Each structure stands twice: as C-alpha cells, then as structure tokens.
N, C-alpha and C positions, 0 to 999 in steps of 0.2 A: 569134079573140081578138086584141084590141089589146094590144101590149106597149110599155110606156114606154121601156124600155132594150133595145136590140137585143142586147146582150151577155148577156141573161138569157132569151133565147128558150127556151121550153119549161119554164120554172120552174113547178113545180107541187108539191102536197103529195106528199111522199115523195122529192123530189130530195135527193140527198146533197150536203152542203156541207162546206167546209174553211175554218177560220179561221186565217190566218197572221198572228200578232200580232207577229212580229219579236223582236228583242232576246233571242234564244236561248230564248224561251218556246216550249214544245212546241205543235205544231199541235193544233187542236181539230177534232173531227169531229162533224157534226150532220146533222139531217134537217129539211126544211121541213115544219112541221105546219099552217101556215095561209098562204094568200095573200089579202091584203086588197086589194080593188079600190075605185076611186072610183066615183062615180055614172055615169061613162061606160063602165065596165067595164075600165078601164086598171089593170094591176097596179101598185100604188104601195108596198106594204109586204109583207114576209114575216116570219113567226115561225119561228125555228129552235130546235129542241131540241138543245142541245149535250151531248156526252158528259161533259165536265168542267166545264161552266159552267151557270148557270141559263138557262132558256129566255129568248130575247130577240127583239125585233121590230126590223127594219132597213128603211130605205127601199130600194127596188129599185135606186136610183141609186148605192147604196154597194156593190153586188155586182159582181164581175168588173171592178173599176175599175183594177186593177194596171197594171204589174207591181209586185211588192213586197208590203208589209204590206196585208192586207185580207181580205175575205170572198169566197170563190169557190165556184162550183159545182165539184163533183169533176171533172167532164169538162173544164171550162176550166182548172182548176189543173194537171192532169196532162197534158193534150193540147196546150195552146196556149202554153206558156211554156218554151222550151228551157232557159233558165237554171234554173228550178225543177226541171225534169226531171233536169238534171245534178246539182243540189244534193242531190236526194233519191234519187239512184242509179237513176233509171229509164232513162237513156240513158248 
C-alpha cells in the first residue's frame, strides 16, 4: 500500500486517534472509521468518530503533524513526543 504521509504509516480502520485542541480543552479520543484513497490507492483522507465530537473527515497530511495542537495516532501521541509524555504524566 502506498501512503502519502510517512508519519501515518499503518493508518487503517480501527486505529485509535487523539485530538489535542490546545487552550486547556480536554483531549478527544476517536477511532478511524474510514480511509479514503485516491485513484492511485494513496491514502488521502480519514474519517474519525470522536468520543465527544461529531464524526469528521481530515486530510492525512493533517495527522501527526505536531508537536503541539493537532490530530495524532494514539501510538504517535504517547510514544514519540517526550514533552507530551511528561505533560500527561506518562514519564
């Protein structure tokens, strides 16, 4: 499978997502419900069903773009950002 953004390797239906909206707004937790591909088979959009927001579709280029405010795979959010790990008491 060809992937447009190397930061989202392995993104598929069922992938756990985290929305970090900043400004002391609580994190949102969601799950990918659809992966939309272009005619070449490249992942270009994902639909996320959030726990506290309406379902929404995002371009894959918007995912794991951090650090800071943004939409992340759960794995990337907790494993690849030492600042966030410290902020959320993981390390």
